[in-house]
Each structure stands twice: as structure tokens, then as C-alpha cells.
C-alpha positions as CSV (number, residue, x, y, z in Angstrom):
1,X,-35.1,-19.6,89.4
2,X,-34.8,-19.2,85.3
3,X,-36.6,-17.3,83.8
4,X,-37.4,-13.5,84.8
5,X,-39.7,-10.9,83.1
6,X,-40.9,-7.3,84.7
7,X,-43.3,-5.1,82.7
8,X,-45.0,-1.9,83.4
9,X,-48.5,-0.9,82.1
10,X,-49.5,2.4,81.2
11,X,-51.7,2.4,84.5
12,X,-48.7,1.9,86.5
13,X,-49.2,-1.7,88.2
14,X,-45.9,-3.8,88.1
15,X,-46.0,-7.0,86.9
16,X,-43.1,-9.7,87.5
17,X,-43.2,-13.6,86.5
18,X,-40.7,-15.8,87.7
19,X,-40.0,-19.6,86.0
20,X,-38.3,-22.6,87.2
21,X,-38.0,-25.0,84.0
22,X,-36.5,-27.7,83.8
23,X,-34.3,-28.8,80.0
24,X,-37.4,-27.1,77.7
25,X,-40.6,-27.8,80.3
26,X,-41.8,-24.9,82.5
27,X,-41.9,-26.9,85.5
28,X,-42.8,-23.5,88.5
29,X,-43.7,-20.6,87.9
30,X,-44.9,-17.6,89.6
31,X,-45.5,-13.6,89.9
32,X,-45.9,-10.8,92.4
33,X,-47.4,-7.7,91.0
34,X,-48.5,-4.7,92.8
35,X,-51.2,-3.8,91.1
36,X,-55.1,-4.0,91.0
37,X,-57.0,-7.3,91.3
38,X,-58.2,-7.8,87.1
39,X,-53.6,-8.0,87.6
40,X,-53.3,-10.1,89.8
41,X,-56.0,-12.4,88.3
42,X,-54.0,-12.2,85.3
43,X,-51.1,-13.3,86.2
44,X,-52.4,-15.6,88.4
45,X,-54.0,-17.1,85.4
46,X,-50.9,-16.9,83.8
47,X,-49.2,-18.4,85.9
48,X,-52.1,-21.5,85.9
49,X,-51.9,-21.8,81.8
50,X,-48.0,-22.4,81.4
51,X,-46.5,-24.6,84.1
52,X,-46.0,-28.1,82.2
53,X,-45.6,-26.2,78.9
54,X,-42.4,-26.2,76.5
55,X,-41.1,-22.7,76.3
56,X,-42.3,-24.2,72.4
57,X,-45.9,-24.3,73.6
58,X,-45.6,-20.6,75.7
59,X,-44.1,-18.9,73.0
60,X,-48.0,-19.1,70.8
61,X,-50.1,-17.7,73.9
62,X,-51.2,-14.8,72.9
63,X,-52.5,-11.8,75.1
64,X,-56.5,-13.2,73.1
65,X,-55.4,-16.6,74.8
66,X,-55.7,-15.3,77.9
67,X,-58.1,-13.0,77.3
68,X,-60.5,-16.1,76.9
69,X,-59.4,-18.3,79.7
70,X,-60.3,-15.8,82.2
71,X,-63.4,-14.8,80.5
72,X,-64.1,-19.3,81.0
73,X,-62.8,-18.6,84.5
74,X,-65.7,-15.9,84.6
75,X,-68.2,-17.6,83.5
76,X,-67.3,-20.7,85.5
77,X,-67.6,-19.1,88.5
78,X,-70.1,-16.6,88.2
79,X,-72.7,-17.9,90.7
80,X,-69.6,-17.0,93.2
81,X,-70.1,-14.0,92.5
82,X,-72.7,-13.4,92.0
83,X,-73.7,-15.1,95.8
84,X,-71.6,-12.5,97.2
85,X,-73.2,-9.3,95.7
86,X,-76.1,-11.0,97.5
87,X,-74.4,-10.6,101.2
88,X,-74.2,-7.0,100.8
């Protein structure tokens, strides 16, 4: 592990981010959380956004970029969510 961050949000969810960095490139990223589903989704999407990116590229990511990426993911998978709801 070359990088580590830990944050606890106002709701009490804690998320930890782990990075493996080779030179200036994030080769692997992972996370752990004790949080709810949305916290898990955010951690998962963030790791896909930063893996195989340079530190310089990652430092340009803003919270809105993560929100936009999650919105696109929801739209892409909306039919699956509807189908799950129909099962109930």
C-alpha cells in the first residue's frame, strides 16, 4: 500500500481508500466502509475513476465529477433497477 485515506462523514459512515502507486500512476485502488449502500456506491465508482490515472489527473477530480459519474451509471442501469422492483 502506497497511499491511504480515511474519512468519517457527518452521518457517521467511515470510508478508507487504499492505493498502490507505481511511479506517478495509481495501479490499484480499493476501499472499505462501514457505510450504507450509497456510500458503497460512491467508493466503488471512485476506485474505477482513479485506477490507471496519474496523481496529477486524480487531483483534478472534483466531487461533482463523482456525482456526474454516478448519475450516468444510474441511467445506464435504470432498467435493471426497475426489473428488481417489479419482482417485489
